[in-house]
C-alpha positions as CSV (number, residue, x, y, z in Angstrom):
1,D,-3.2,10.4,-36.4
2,G,-6.1,12.9,-36.6
3,V,-8.5,10.5,-34.8
4,F,-5.9,9.9,-32.0
5,L,-5.5,13.7,-31.6
6,S,-9.2,14.4,-31.4
7,A,-9.7,11.6,-28.9
8,F,-6.8,13.0,-26.8
9,I,-8.4,16.5,-26.9
10,L,-11.8,15.1,-26.0
11,R,-10.3,13.2,-23.0
12,N,-8.6,16.4,-21.8
13,I,-11.8,18.3,-22.1
14,K,-13.6,15.6,-20.1
15,I,-11.0,15.6,-17.4
16,T,-11.1,19.4,-17.1
17,F,-14.9,19.4,-17.0
18,I,-14.9,16.8,-14.2
19,I,-12.3,18.8,-12.2
20,R,-14.3,22.0,-12.7
21,N,-17.5,20.2,-11.8
22,S,-16.0,18.8,-8.5
23,L,-14.6,22.2,-7.6
24,F,-17.9,23.9,-8.2
25,C,-19.7,21.2,-6.1
26,S,-17.2,21.7,-3.2
27,L,-17.6,25.5,-3.5
28,K,-21.4,25.1,-3.3
29,I,-21.1,22.8,-0.3
30,F,-18.7,25.3,1.4
31,L,-21.1,28.3,0.8
32,F,-24.0,26.2,2.1
33,L,-22.1,25.2,5.3
34,K,-20.5,28.7,5.9
35,P,-23.5,30.1,8.0
36,F,-23.4,26.9,10.1
37,L,-19.7,27.4,10.7
38,Y,-20.3,31.0,11.8
39,I,-23.0,29.9,14.2
40,Y,-20.7,27.2,15.6
41,L,-17.8,29.5,16.1
42,I,-19.8,32.3,17.7
């Protein structure tokens, strides 16, 4: 059962890494578009 447990942990790490990566990418896009939003609103 040790192999199954390690595979489960690896999968969880991969999922959290993907989620964190997508959040980081969306944050970068948001920070990049923020000045344009300010220009558009003013």
